[in-house]
C-alpha positions in Angstrom: -22.5 -12.7 -16.7 -19.5 -14.9 -15.9 -20.4 -18.5 -15.6 -19.3 -21.9 -16.8 -21.7 -24.2 -18.6 -21.8 -28.0 -17.9 -24.2 -30.1 -20.0 -26.2 -26.9 -20.9 -26.5 -25.9 -17.2 -24.8 -23.0 -15.5 -24.8 -21.2 -12.2 -25.1 -17.4 -12.0 -25.0 -15.4 -8.8 -26.9 -12.1 -9.2 -30.3 -10.5 -9.7 -32.7 -12.8 -11.7 -34.7 -9.7 -12.7 -31.8 -8.3 -14.6 -31.1 -11.3 -16.8 -31.5 -10.9 -20.5 -33.0 -14.4 -21.2 -36.1 -15.8 -22.8 -37.6 -17.0 -19.6 -37.2 -16.2 -15.9 -38.9 -18.5 -13.4 -40.8 -17.0 -10.5 -40.9 -18.9 -7.3 -44.7 -18.3 -7.0 -47.4 -19.0 -4.5 -50.6 -20.9 -5.3 -52.6 -17.6 -5.6 -50.0 -16.2 -8.1 -50.0 -13.0 -6.1 -46.9 -10.8 -5.5 -45.1 -12.0 -2.4 -41.7 -11.5 -0.9 -38.3 -12.7 -1.9 -37.8 -13.6 -5.6 -41.6 -13.4 -6.3 -41.8 -9.8 -5.0 -38.7 -8.8 -6.9 -40.0 -10.2 -10.2 -43.3 -8.5 -9.7 -41.7 -5.2 -8.9 -39.4 -5.3 -11.9 -42.1 -6.5 -14.3 -44.6 -3.9 -13.2 -48.3 -4.0 -12.4 -49.3 -5.7 -15.7 -47.7 -8.9 -14.3 -50.0 -9.0 -11.3 -53.0 -8.3 -13.6 -52.0 -11.2 -15.8 -51.6 -13.5 -12.8 -55.0 -12.4 -11.4 -56.6 -13.5 -14.7 -54.9 -16.9 -14.4 -56.1 -17.2 -10.8 -54.4 -20.2 -9.2 -51.7 -22.8 -9.7 -51.3 -25.9 -7.6 -48.0 -27.0 -6.1 -45.9 -28.9 -8.6 -47.4 -26.8 -11.5 -46.4 -23.8 -13.4 -48.0 -21.2 -15.7 -46.7 -18.8 -18.3 -47.1 -15.0 -18.7 -45.4 -12.3 -20.7 -42.3 -10.7 -19.0 -43.8 -7.2 -19.3 -41.1 -4.8 -17.9 -38.4 -7.4 -17.5 -35.6 -8.0 -20.0 -36.9 -11.6 -20.1 -39.7 -12.2 -22.7 -41.6 -14.5 -20.4 -42.2 -15.4 -16.8 -43.0 -18.9 -15.8 -44.6 -19.0 -12.4 -43.6 -22.3 -10.7 -45.3 -23.3 -7.5 -43.0 -25.4 -5.3 -44.1 -27.3 -2.2 -44.0 -26.1 1.4 -41.6 -28.3 3.3 -43.3 -30.6 5.9 -40.3 -32.7 6.8 -39.8 -34.6 3.5 -42.3 -37.4 3.9 -45.2 -35.7 2.2 -44.0 -35.9 -1.4 -42.2 -32.6 -1.3 -39.3 -33.8 -3.6 -41.7 -35.1 -6.2 -43.7 -31.9 -6.2 -40.5 -29.8 -6.5 -39.3 -32.0 -9.4 -42.7 -31.6 -11.0 -42.6 -27.8 -10.9 -39.2 -27.9 -12.6 -40.4 -30.3 -15.3 -43.5 -28.3 -15.9 -41.6 -25.1 -16.2 -39.1 -26.7 -18.6 -42.0 -28.1 -20.7 -43.6 -24.6 -20.9 -40.2 -23.2 -22.0 -39.8 -25.9 -24.6 -43.3 -25.2 -25.9 -42.2 -21.6 -26.8 -38.8 -22.8 -27.9 -37.0 -20.7 -25.3 -33.3 -20.6 -25.8 -32.6 -20.1 -22.1 -34.5 -20.3 -18.8 -33.3 -18.9 -15.4 -34.5 -20.6 -12.3 -34.3 -19.3 -8.7 -33.9 -21.8 -5.9 -37.6 -22.7 -5.8 -39.1 -23.4 -2.3 -36.0 -22.7 -0.4 -37.2 -19.4 1.1 -40.3 -19.1 3.2 -41.5 -22.5 1.9 -38.7 -24.0 4.0 -37.3 -26.7 1.6 -33.7 -27.5 2.7 -31.4 -25.8 0.2 -29.0 -28.7 -0.4 -31.9 -31.1 -1.1 -33.7 -28.5 -3.3 -30.6 -27.9 -5.4 -30.1 -31.6 -5.9 -33.7 -31.9 -7.1 -33.3 -28.9 -9.4 -30.1 -30.2 -11.0 -31.2 -33.8 -11.4 -34.6 -32.8 -12.9 -33.1 -30.3 -15.3 -30.3 -32.7 -16.3 -32.8 -35.4 -17.2 -35.0 -33.0 -19.1 -32.1 -31.6 -21.1 -30.8 -35.0 -22.0 -34.1 -35.8 -23.6 -35.2 -32.5 -25.2 -33.6 -29.8 -27.4 -35.5 -26.9 -25.7 -34.6 -24.9 -23.8 -31.0 -24.8 -25.0 -29.7 -23.6 -21.6 -30.7 -23.7 -18.0 -29.3 -21.1 -15.6 -29.6 -21.5 -11.9 -29.7 -17.9 -10.7 -28.6 -17.6 -7.1 -29.1 -14.6 -4.8 -25.8 -15.2 -3.0 -22.5 -17.1 -3.2 -23.6 -19.7 -0.6 -26.5 -20.9 -2.8 -24.3 -20.8 -5.8 -21.8 -23.1 -4.1 -24.7 -25.6 -3.4 -25.6 -25.6 -7.1 -22.0 -25.9 -8.2 -21.5 -28.9 -5.8 -24.7 -30.6 -7.1 -23.6 -30.1 -10.7 -20.1 -31.6 -9.8 -21.7 -34.6 -8.2 -24.0 -35.2 -11.2 -21.6 -34.5 -14.0 -18.2 -35.2 -12.5 -17.1 -31.7 -13.4 -17.9 -28.1 -12.8 -15.7 -25.0 -12.6 -16.8 -21.5 -11.9 -16.3 -19.1 -14.7 
């Protein structure tokens, strides 16, 4: 998994379901049901026990997150983070997105996770503009990591090079440095 680390954050382009980390984050819907995109891929890779665990939890509001075991994934745990649906940016979307990142990081810290891998939450069918979403993700993660020892490392796992470039650019703006590994 070639990547460079800046202030305990790195960018990885690849399949989040294949990562051998303590926690992968699922870009979940409020009902915690299997969906498309990252959510569907995580549910398929984890197996039917993940959907059963999510049914028992029932619901999670936008800005929140909940924890389940990883079941069939290499990751020990899945944190299901519910990002906001984009409504133009004047409805508190950035604050809700930051909240779901903070809540996921808090849950990871509670279990002393070494590493957590985030997808680009809310940038798919929820319609959050990718450049704005990556800035929220990086700024929120950076602030968390500056104040907390856990998790030790945040990985922004991107499905393609274009999203990876947005994360690398956001890291460069916030840290003054970033080089791909």
